[in-house]
C-alpha positions as CSV (number, residue, x, y, z in Angstrom):
1,M,-5.9,3.7,8.1
2,V,-9.2,1.9,8.5
3,K,-8.6,-1.1,10.8
4,N,-5.9,-3.0,8.9
5,T,-6.4,-1.3,5.6
6,L,-4.3,1.6,4.3
7,A,-7.2,3.6,2.9
8,A,-4.9,6.3,1.4
9,I,-1.4,7.6,1.6
10,F,-0.4,10.8,0.0
11,V,3.0,12.5,-0.2
12,L,3.5,15.9,-1.8
13,P,5.4,15.5,-5.1
14,E,8.2,17.8,-3.8
15,K,8.6,15.4,-0.8
16,Q,8.6,12.2,-2.7
17,G,11.8,10.2,-2.8
18,Q,12.8,11.5,0.7
19,G,11.6,8.6,2.8
20,V,8.3,10.1,3.9
21,G,6.2,7.4,2.4
22,K,8.5,4.7,3.8
23,Q,8.1,6.3,7.3
24,L,4.4,6.3,7.0
25,I,4.3,2.6,6.0
26,T,6.8,1.7,8.8
27,D,4.4,3.4,11.3
28,A,1.4,1.6,9.9
29,K,3.3,-1.7,10.2
30,S,4.1,-1.0,13.8
31,R,0.4,-0.8,14.6
32,C,-0.8,-3.9,12.8
33,N,0.4,-7.5,12.1
34,T,-1.3,-7.4,8.7
35,L,-2.1,-4.6,6.2
36,A,-4.0,-4.5,3.0
37,L,-4.4,-1.8,0.4
38,S,-5.7,-1.3,-3.1
39,V,-3.7,0.5,-5.8
40,Y,-4.5,1.2,-9.4
41,Q,-2.6,-1.1,-11.8
42,R,-1.7,1.9,-14.0
43,N,0.1,3.5,-11.0
44,V,3.3,1.5,-11.7
45,A,5.5,3.7,-9.4
46,S,3.1,3.1,-6.4
47,V,2.9,-0.6,-7.1
48,A,6.7,-0.9,-7.1
49,F,6.9,1.2,-3.9
50,Y,4.5,-1.0,-2.0
51,Q,6.3,-4.1,-3.3
52,Q,9.6,-2.6,-2.0
53,Q,7.9,-2.3,1.4
54,G,7.1,-6.0,1.4
55,F,3.5,-5.9,0.0
56,E,2.4,-8.7,-2.3
57,I,-0.3,-8.6,-5.0
58,I,-2.9,-11.1,-3.8
59,A,-5.8,-10.2,-6.2
60,Q,-7.0,-7.9,-8.9
61,D,-10.3,-6.3,-9.6
62,E,-11.9,-3.1,-10.7
63,D,-12.6,0.0,-8.5
64,P,-16.4,0.3,-8.9
65,L,-16.4,4.0,-8.5
66,A,-13.5,4.9,-10.8
67,G,-13.8,2.0,-13.2
68,Q,-10.1,1.4,-12.9
69,A,-8.3,-1.9,-12.7
70,Q,-6.6,-2.3,-9.4
71,Y,-4.4,-4.6,-7.4
72,I,-5.3,-5.7,-3.9
73,M,-2.0,-6.0,-2.0
74,S,-1.2,-7.4,1.4
75,W,1.6,-7.3,3.9
76,Q,2.0,-9.7,6.9
77,D,4.5,-9.4,9.8
78,R,6.6,-12.5,9.2
79,Q,7.7,-12.5,12.9
80,T,4.2,-13.1,14.1
81,A,3.1,-15.5,11.3
């Protein structure tokens, strides 16, 4: 994490689907009232995962380093909004 931005989250393939990613997101949410992240649009599984965790797509652009279309996603703690 960099301030309120999830810069990266990686779970080993053999550990995916076991709740590890969800635990990491839950921990990040406990530290911040709002979170933002970027995810490549072609990474459909990750986009769906973040949406399941309450993130919403708020914008789209291109990662200037990779030249990949990406979504900007945001989550806000509804109890403090």
